[in-house]
C-alpha positions as CSV (number, residue, x, y, z in Angstrom):
1,X,51.8,10.1,-53.9
2,X,53.9,9.6,-50.8
3,X,54.6,6.0,-49.6
4,X,56.6,4.8,-46.6
5,X,58.9,1.8,-46.9
6,X,60.4,0.0,-43.9
7,X,63.5,-2.0,-43.2
8,X,64.3,-3.8,-40.0
9,X,67.7,-4.8,-38.6
10,X,69.3,-5.7,-35.3
11,X,72.6,-5.5,-33.5
12,X,73.9,-6.6,-30.1
13,X,75.8,-4.0,-28.0
14,X,76.9,-3.3,-24.4
15,X,76.7,0.0,-22.7
16,X,76.7,1.7,-19.3
17,X,74.5,4.6,-18.3
18,X,76.9,6.8,-16.5
19,X,77.9,10.4,-16.0
20,X,81.6,10.8,-15.1
21,X,80.9,14.1,-13.4
22,X,78.6,12.4,-10.9
23,X,79.5,10.2,-8.0
24,X,79.0,6.4,-8.2
25,X,76.2,6.9,-5.6
26,X,74.4,9.5,-7.8
27,X,74.8,7.3,-10.9
28,X,73.4,4.3,-9.1
29,X,70.5,6.4,-7.8
30,X,69.5,7.7,-11.3
31,X,70.5,4.8,-13.5
32,X,70.3,1.8,-11.2
33,X,71.5,-1.5,-12.6
34,X,72.1,0.2,-15.9
35,X,75.1,1.9,-14.3
36,X,77.0,-1.3,-13.7
37,X,80.7,-0.5,-14.1
38,X,81.1,-3.8,-16.0
39,X,78.4,-2.7,-18.5
40,X,75.4,-4.7,-19.7
41,X,74.1,-5.6,-23.1
42,X,71.0,-5.5,-25.2
43,X,69.7,-7.1,-28.4
44,X,68.7,-3.9,-30.2
45,X,66.1,-4.1,-33.0
46,X,65.8,-1.2,-35.3
47,X,63.1,-0.1,-37.8
48,X,63.9,2.5,-40.4
49,X,61.1,4.2,-42.3
50,X,61.8,6.1,-45.4
51,X,59.0,8.1,-47.0
52,X,59.0,9.6,-50.4
53,X,57.4,9.7,-53.8
54,X,57.2,6.6,-56.0
55,X,59.7,6.8,-58.8
56,X,57.7,6.4,-62.1
57,X,60.6,4.5,-63.8
58,X,61.3,2.0,-61.1
59,X,58.1,1.9,-59.0
60,X,60.3,2.2,-55.9
61,X,60.4,4.9,-53.3
62,X,63.9,3.7,-52.6
63,X,65.6,0.5,-53.6
64,X,65.5,-1.6,-50.4
65,X,68.9,-3.1,-51.3
66,X,70.4,0.4,-51.1
67,X,68.6,1.1,-47.8
68,X,69.8,-2.2,-46.4
69,X,73.4,-1.4,-47.4
70,X,73.3,2.0,-45.7
71,X,71.9,0.4,-42.5
72,X,74.5,-2.4,-42.6
73,X,77.4,-0.1,-43.2
74,X,76.4,2.7,-40.8
75,X,74.7,0.8,-38.0
76,X,75.1,-3.0,-37.8
77,X,78.7,-3.2,-38.9
78,X,79.6,-0.3,-36.6
79,X,77.6,-1.2,-33.5
80,X,77.2,-4.9,-33.5
81,X,79.1,-6.7,-30.7
82,X,80.6,-3.4,-29.5
83,X,80.7,-1.5,-26.3
84,X,79.0,1.7,-27.1
85,X,80.8,3.7,-24.4
86,X,84.3,2.5,-25.2
87,X,84.2,1.7,-28.9
88,X,82.0,4.3,-30.5
89,X,83.2,7.9,-30.8
90,X,79.6,9.2,-30.9
91,X,79.3,8.1,-27.2
92,X,82.6,9.3,-25.9
93,X,80.9,12.2,-24.3
94,X,77.2,11.3,-24.8
95,X,75.5,9.0,-22.4
96,X,74.3,6.0,-24.5
97,X,70.6,6.0,-23.4
98,X,68.0,4.7,-25.8
99,X,67.0,8.3,-26.5
100,X,70.6,9.2,-27.5
101,X,71.2,6.0,-29.5
102,X,68.1,6.5,-31.7
103,X,69.2,10.1,-32.5
104,X,72.7,8.9,-33.4
105,X,71.4,6.1,-35.6
106,X,69.0,8.5,-37.3
107,X,71.7,11.0,-38.0
108,X,74.1,8.4,-39.4
109,X,71.4,7.1,-41.8
110,X,70.2,10.6,-42.6
111,X,73.7,11.7,-43.8
112,X,73.6,8.9,-46.4
113,X,70.0,9.6,-47.7
114,X,68.9,12.0,-50.4
115,X,67.2,15.0,-48.9
116,X,64.0,14.2,-50.9
117,X,63.3,11.4,-48.3
118,X,61.7,11.7,-44.9
119,X,63.3,9.4,-42.3
120,X,62.1,8.0,-39.0
121,X,63.9,5.5,-36.9
122,X,62.7,3.3,-34.0
123,X,64.9,1.1,-31.8
124,X,63.8,-1.5,-29.3
125,X,66.1,-1.9,-26.4
126,X,63.8,-4.6,-24.8
127,X,60.5,-6.0,-25.7
128,X,58.9,-3.3,-23.6
129,X,61.2,-0.3,-24.2
130,X,61.5,1.4,-27.6
131,X,62.5,4.9,-28.8
132,X,61.6,6.9,-31.9
133,X,63.1,9.8,-33.7
134,X,62.0,12.2,-34.9
135,X,58.7,12.4,-33.2
136,X,55.6,13.3,-35.1
137,X,52.1,13.3,-33.9
138,X,50.3,11.8,-36.9
């Protein structure tokens, strides 16, 4: 019997959407205000969904304390109050769009989870913009 468990977290981070191989004009045309050379920030909210079988001994799919620790160590401690472009090696050559951020977050958590679990991550960049990875059409 498969069950999904969820954990929410948040972090604050700055970023700039920018391609160094483009002119400033092209970056402004494509990314608008998000290409401000002085960066801009968001209050990111994340939702992590882990799906698996219920362990008959514990009654858990996964101990939420363990999941919380993984999220804290891999995401919130790493990204909170940072400049994604400047401080995070994952974004040294990767434009920190919401799409790329959700994939990076997923991969960081995935690396710490047992393969028996299915993982899905959502991040909210604003109240109206959010991103999900991987995508399934359930």
